Every structure is written in C-alpha cells, then in structure tokens.
N, C-alpha and C positions, 0 to 999 in steps of 0.2 A: 177695497179689501183684497180683490184679486190681484191688483198691482203690487200690493205689499207682500202678498204670499209669493208672487213670482220673483220679486227682488230677493226675498228671504231664501227661496229655493235656489236661486242662482248663486247667492253668496255661500250657501252650504255646499253646493256642487263645486265651486271654485276652491273653497277651503279643503274639501275632500281630495281634489286633484292635487293641490299643493302638498298635502300630507303624503300622498302616494309618491309624488316626485321626491319628496324629502326622504322617504323610506328607502328608495332604490338608489339614491345618490351615493357614490363611493368616493373614498379619498383618492387624491391624485398620487400616482406612483412616481414621485420624484427620484432622481438618481441616487441621492443620499439615502432615501428610504429603501430603495431597491437593494442597495448594497447591504443594508442592515437585515432585510428579509432574507436575502440569499445566504448570509452568514448564519442566520437563525435556522433556516431550512437545512443547511449543510450539517449543522450540529444535531438537528433532529434526525437526519438520515444516518449519521454515525451511530447514534443511540439505537435507532431502529434496527440496524443491520448486525450489530455486534453479537448479541446473545442469540439472535435468530440464526446466524450462520453456524454457531456452535451446535444448536439444536438440530438444524436441518441436515448437516453432514454427520453429526454425532461424534464430534471430536473437538479438542481445544488446539489441535495442530493447525496453526495458521497457514503453513505452507501447503498442506493438503487442501484446506479450504480454498486458498487462492488458485490452486491448480484446477478447480472445478468451474471457475467463473467464466471461462471462455469455451466450455464444452458445448457442442451442438445439443439441442434439446433431447434427442433420443439417447445420445451417449450419456448425458447427465442422468436421465431416468434409469438407464441400465446401471450406472454407478450407484445410484441411491438404492436400487434393488439388491445389489450384491454386497455393498459395504455394511459391515456390522458396526453398530454404534459402540463407541468406547466409553460413553457416559453411563453412569449409574442412574437408576430411576430418581434417586434423591437429588442428584446434580441437575437432571433434566427438569424436575419439578421446580427446583429453586430458580433455574433460569427462566422458566415460563412465568413464575410469580413476578419476577423482576420485569420481564418483558411486557406483561399485561399492564403494569403500572406505567411503563414508558409509552405504550401504545395509547393509553387514555390521555396522558399528558400531551403527546404529539397531536392527537386528534383534536383536543380542545384548543391547542395553539393554532392549528390549521383552520378550524372553524372561525376563530376570532380574526384571522388574516382574511379569509374569504368574506366575512361579514363586513370588514372595513374596506377592502380594496377590490372585492369581486374575485372571481376565479382567475388565478394567474397561470397562464400556460408556460411551457418551457421556453418559448421564444421571448416572452416578456421578462423571464429570469435569465436572459443571456445564455440559454441552453446549459446552464450550470447544473440545474436540478429539476426534476419533474415532480410536482406535488402529488401526482397520481400514486406515487409510492406509498404515501401515508394513508390514502383512502382505502387501499386494499387491506389495511390492518386496523380498520375501525372497530373498536370494541362493540359488542352486541348492543349494549345499553345506549349507545350514541348514534346508531345507524339511522333511526327515524329522523332525528333532528338534522343530521348531516344531509340526508337525501332530500328533505324538504328545502333546505337552503340551496342545494345544488340544482334542484329542479327550477328554482327561480333564476339561477345563473344561466341555465340552458335557455329559458324563455327570454332572458335579456341578451342572449347571443354572446355571452362572455365565456361560456363553456361549450365545447363541442358535444353534440348529442351522442356520438358514439362513445366518448369517454364516460359520460354519465351512465349510459346503458351498460357499459362494461362494469362499472362500479356496482350498479344495482344487481346485475347478474352474479357478480362475484360474491356479494354479501348474501344473496338468497341461497346460493349453493353452499358456501363455506360456513356461514354463521347461522343461517336460519334453516338449513336442511331442506330447501325447496328447489324446484326446477327453475331454470332461468326464465326470466320474463321476456327479455328482448332477443335471446339467442345469439349473443355476441361472442362467446368464448368456447372454443373447443375444449373437451375434457379428457382427462386421463382415465383410461379403462384398465384397472388392475388385472382383469381376467385375461386380456390380450396384451397387456404391457404396451399399449399404443395410444395415440391421440385420436379421438373420435368426435363427431359433431355433437353439439349439446342437446340435452333433453329439455323440451318445453312441454307445457301442459296442453296447449291448444294453439294451432297455427293462426286461426282467425283472431283470437284475443291478442296474440303476440303482434300480429301485423297492425291491429288497431292501436296498440300502445306504441309501436315503432312510429306510426304515422303522427301521433301526438307530439313527438319530439323531433320530427323531421327526418326520420330514417326511412330508407326504402323497404319494401316488403321483403320478407325472408323467403327465399325460393326453395323448392324441393331439393333434397340432398344436403342442405345446409343445417339440418336439424333432425332430431329423433323424437318420437313419441312412443309411449308404451302400447298404443293401439296398433 
C-alpha cells in the first residue's frame, strides 16, 4: 500500500513539474517572426505617439512638435511651462478618448506578445524599438495583470529587474496616485520646476522589495519621505 502511494505521489509530482515547464515555455523567436513583431511594434508606436504629441505640446503644428524632440530635459520642461496650448478643450478631450482606446489595444497586443515569446528587449528586436514605451501607457484596468505577467518574466530572467521596477513605480505614481515602491525614477517638482528624488513610503519596505527582484538597496539621498 505504501509502495503504491509512493508511486502515485511520484507520478503526480512529475506531472505537476511537467505542467509547470509547459506553462513557462515560450515560442522561439525565428527571424521571420521577429520581422513581423518589429513591424507590428513600429505600427503600435506610431499610433501611440501621434495624438499624444499633439496633446503634450498643445498643437497640431508638426514642425513645432519635431523641434522639441531633441531638447535637453530641463529646456523641454521650461518650454512646456511657457508654451500656451493651441488646442480647445473639446479637441483635447477628443484626442484623449481616441488615445485611451489606442493604449488599451496596444497593451493587449503587448501582453499577448510577452505571453507567447517572453519579454523581448531592445537588443532582441535589433534595437529598432523598445517595448518599454507601451508599458508606461498601460490603462489602469490592465495594470495588475500586466505586472503579474512581467514579474514572472523577471523571475525567469527574461526581463531586467530595473525595467520592471521602473514600470511599477511609474504606474503607482501616474495611474494609482501612490508613492513609488522601488524608488527608481526621479520626479518633476512643479514648485521648483526641477527634477528631484522620488517619494517612497518606507525605506525598509522599499529595500525588501528591491531585494526580491535582485536590485541593490536604495541609499540615502536617492529618495525622499514625508517624515
């Protein structure tokens, strides 16, 4: 009886392991597939940036928009502060409505790509495009499922921990109205019109979470707290 139970237990364990291996196995990125994915991601990028550039600069003047692309960060921030939007509220609202639909569509496409092939970095895509672009525009309703998927990619060492942390922090700050968890990104302070270290809730908690994904501890001066 004990022998039978041992054999049965072994079979269940082996089948469980096989199922786990099956779950994490990704499709191979053949050259023909890569070319198709690059083309798809480039089209996604064009859709992502078009309306967003109009909204960001507050104009439909493409020459003016293009002139801001190579500005140093501080110069760009100063320009944004001084430039008065030429768009009406109705125009801006309409652009955002369209953009939100595009963002949801792009996010779902990216999710399916990662699910199939794993996280693809810029090098794997011949430095043509960086998928991180689409992560930063993840609609609020899809943040949780995307972060769950990407956490698995970090554990599988297909995604760099710092990129995952940057994504989480960006979503917490921009979409959820929370402090950063990992403390990866400096923030813009409208009071001083300058870039400052990020706010985090607790340095001990932050360093515990950083350690979980393989990041070094955050040192003093690299973050702010309200205490």
